[in-house]
C-alpha positions in Angstrom: 16.9 21.6 8.4 14.7 21.5 5.8 16.2 18.6 4.2 16.0 16.6 7.3 12.9 17.7 7.8 12.0 16.1 4.6 13.6 12.9 5.2 11.7 12.5 7.7 8.5 13.3 6.3 9.5 10.9 3.2 10.4 8.6 5.9 7.2 8.8 7.2 5.1 8.2 3.9 7.5 5.2 3.2 6.3 3.6 6.2 2.7 4.1 5.7 2.6 2.5 2.1 4.7 -0.5 3.3 1.9 -0.8 6.0 -0.6 -0.2 3.3 0.9 -3.0 1.1 1.5 -5.4 3.9 -2.5 -5.5 4.6 -3.5 -5.7 1.2 -1.3 -8.8 0.7 -1.5 -10.3 4.0 -1.8 -14.4 4.7 -5.6 -14.0 5.0 -6.5 -12.4 1.9 -3.2 -14.6 0.1 -5.5 -17.4 1.5 -8.6 -16.6 0.1 -6.9 -16.1 -3.3 -5.5 -19.5 -3.5 -8.5 -20.9 -2.4 -10.7 -19.4 -5.5 -7.7 -20.5 -7.7 -6.6 -17.0 -8.4 -2.7 -17.2 -7.1 -0.6 -19.7 -8.3 2.5 -20.0 -6.9 6.4 -20.7 -8.5 8.4 -23.9 -6.8 11.7 -24.0 -7.0 13.7 -27.2 -5.3 10.8 -27.4 -2.8 11.3 -23.8 -2.0 8.2 -21.3 -2.3 10.0 -18.5 -4.5 6.8 -16.3 -5.8 3.7 -15.8 -6.6 1.1 -14.5 -8.9 -2.5 -14.0 -9.3 -5.1 -13.2 -11.4 -8.9 -12.4 -11.8 -10.3 -12.2 -15.4 -7.9 -10.0 -17.1 -6.4 -8.2 -13.9 -2.9 -9.3 -12.8 -2.0 -8.7 -9.4 0.5 -10.2 -6.3 3.3 -10.7 -8.4 6.1 -11.3 -6.3 9.8 -12.8 -6.7 11.6 -13.7 -3.0 14.7 -10.8 -4.1 17.3 -13.5 -3.9 15.4 -15.3 -6.6 14.9 -12.3 -8.9 16.8 -10.8 -12.2 17.2 -15.2 -13.2 14.0 -15.1 -15.1 11.6 -16.4 -12.4 9.4 -13.2 -12.7 8.8 -14.1 -16.3 7.8 -17.4 -16.1 4.6 -16.7 -13.4 4.2 -14.1 -15.8 4.3 -16.2 -18.8 2.1 -18.3 -16.9 -0.7 -16.0 -16.1 -0.6 -14.4 -19.7 -1.6 -17.8 -21.1 -4.6 -18.1 -18.4 -6.0 -14.8 -19.2 -5.5 -15.5 -22.9 -8.0 -18.4 -22.8 -10.6 -16.0 -22.3 -9.7 -12.3 -22.8 -7.5 -10.4 -25.6 -5.8 -8.4 -23.5 -4.2 -8.2 -19.3 -4.0 -5.4 -16.8 -1.9 -4.9 -13.9 -1.1 -1.7 -11.7 2.5 -1.1 -11.7 5.1 -0.5 -8.5 8.0 2.0 -9.8 10.6 -0.4 -9.2 8.6 -3.0 -11.5 7.7 -0.8 -14.2 10.8 -1.8 -16.3 10.0 -5.1 -16.1 6.7 -5.1 -17.5 7.7 -2.8 -20.0 10.2 -5.0 -21.1 6.8 -7.3 -21.8 5.5 -5.0 -24.0 2.8 -3.7 -21.3 2.0 0.2 -21.7 0.8 2.8 -20.1 -3.3 3.1 -19.9 -4.0 5.0 -17.2 -2.5 6.6 -14.0 -4.2 6.3 -10.5 -3.9 7.3 -7.1 -5.5 6.0 -3.5 -6.1 7.2 -0.2 -4.2 5.2 2.3 -3.7 5.5 5.9 -4.7 9.0 7.3 -5.3 11.0 3.4 -1.7 10.1 2.2 -2.1 9.4 -1.8 -0.6 6.8 -3.6 0.2 7.1 -7.1 0.6 4.2 -9.8 0.5 3.5 -13.5 -2.2 1.4 -15.2 -0.6 -1.1 -18.0 -2.2 -2.9 -20.3 -0.6 -5.6 -22.7 -2.6 -7.0 -26.2 -2.2 -10.9 -25.6 -3.2 -11.8 -29.3 
């Protein structure tokens, strides 16, 4: 019974985290970043397959459709964003989710900090802040 209760609570937590990120990365917010030249898209055969954003030296909204992952598209977006940032900054920073942590580690990002934020009714979400020297 305790295991079932723990699984139920975990499902609620995951649902709240997903809801938080859906609001953060909703269509309106992405359009604002596009209109301000902060978001770039990756297209393959006329299909939008990925996005990436940056503001100053902070990278965000890096996403590749699941069926296009592990084919080098994430690296293409990151190369583009890092090269844009490199024009004005010596390093880039980003927040890493657990699934993408290994991807960024392979790109020479190092843990700078661990942060957390309160989301949806006091639920705490923790993540790592990563940094990469670009020179």
